[in-house]
C-alpha angles and dihedrals in degrees: 000000000000109000096179130222129293107253104145129076099258093182088060091045092053092052093048091048091051093050089047095054105073137175093256099039137302147277096252093184094066094038092050094045092052102040095043093051102046127087122229095266089056095042091049090055091046090053092049097044093046091052094048100041095046101023086234135117113242095207093049090049091052092047089053098048105036133060145208125347091348091059094046092049093049091053089049090051087053094051120103107251100243092046091047091052089049092052089051091051088052091050091049091050095047091050091039088233100166095180093055091046091051091047093059099044093040095055101039122083125240095267091049092051092053090050090053092050091051093047093046090054092049098040100043101022089232135114107242094216091055091049090052092053089050097046103039108058103179111093094223093044091049092048092050093048093049089048091052092058100033104042122083108225116223106250134205136167092282089065092065112103093242091053106042094105090061101064095109098051128082096256091093120068114226128185100242093188089060091046087055093049093047090049092055092044090054094046093050090046093051131008096025094062142038109265125009133272100211097190100081090048094051093043096050095039092052101038109039123086116255092246088055092050091049090053090044093056093057093039093053095057093051094047096040112104089214093049093234122152116236088250089056090048092054091048089053097045102038138044137184126010095346094052090045091052095049091050089050090054092052093046091050091047093052106029111014096172091051088051090056091044089057091048090054092046091053091051091051098040097088129076099286106348144283092263098192092049092047092047092050093049094047094048099043099039101035090112092064096034093121092060093043091052091051090050091047092054091048092049101042104020086234135104115252091215091052094050092048087049091055097043101046135043147196124005092343091059093049090052094049093047092049091050093055095039 
């Protein structure tokens, strides 16, 4: 996880936070401004210095003096990123939310996934793989979920956060021989026969680099005797949560910012919003918010900021808008 460098005056931040947390409430403007605009290295120092200087626990003080979604989101902002991801995995498993589970393990790198598994074991005294087997009953769904957390995905420079928008250009070297072999394997496992052999799909979709999958998508259509895209092949061969997850993997490989735009849209497409989903997306993807907002506008002909403003309110709205701005 990239915790960032300390660039702000954390001593001053601590003093402002203390003066903003009063006996009868708090100055939410200052609290929101500071905590939404600091990276984890800075927030970690703020937490430590606050606790030492005032002999108080910052998280406990915020829990005492704030309420509702605003309180929950502040506590989330103050949670170390790998622990926060682990908590979100736990939440997805408890609610059997396969889409959110896939989101986290799809978009975290190999090292981050290993950290989540270790923290899960320590924090919840449970083996994550055992919990997955218990929660996801369908054999194919379970197999895909286990592969997402067990398999190491091939990585290249396009899988770094700063380069994810470049997967479709020629700056990333992809083994086209392997692309051709994978294309044939997928065709033989799906459209070329009656019924579907899910194993090659799950293996390739969970092991290959995103740049490889992006090339595979275009190669498959050109090589396919039926002229179908790989997306269409998945739609024909899979249904339900598994089909949706495989399509998400392909979309993230080809158009990562559009993938995140769709995640935000889903979180905002209910009466009000799915606050936990919106909070998670805003906290974990704030560093690429500019690209996501551009993709959202392109996909939905609407401003993401405007949609958030309409679907949220009060202190919570201020915090979310600051996170993505």
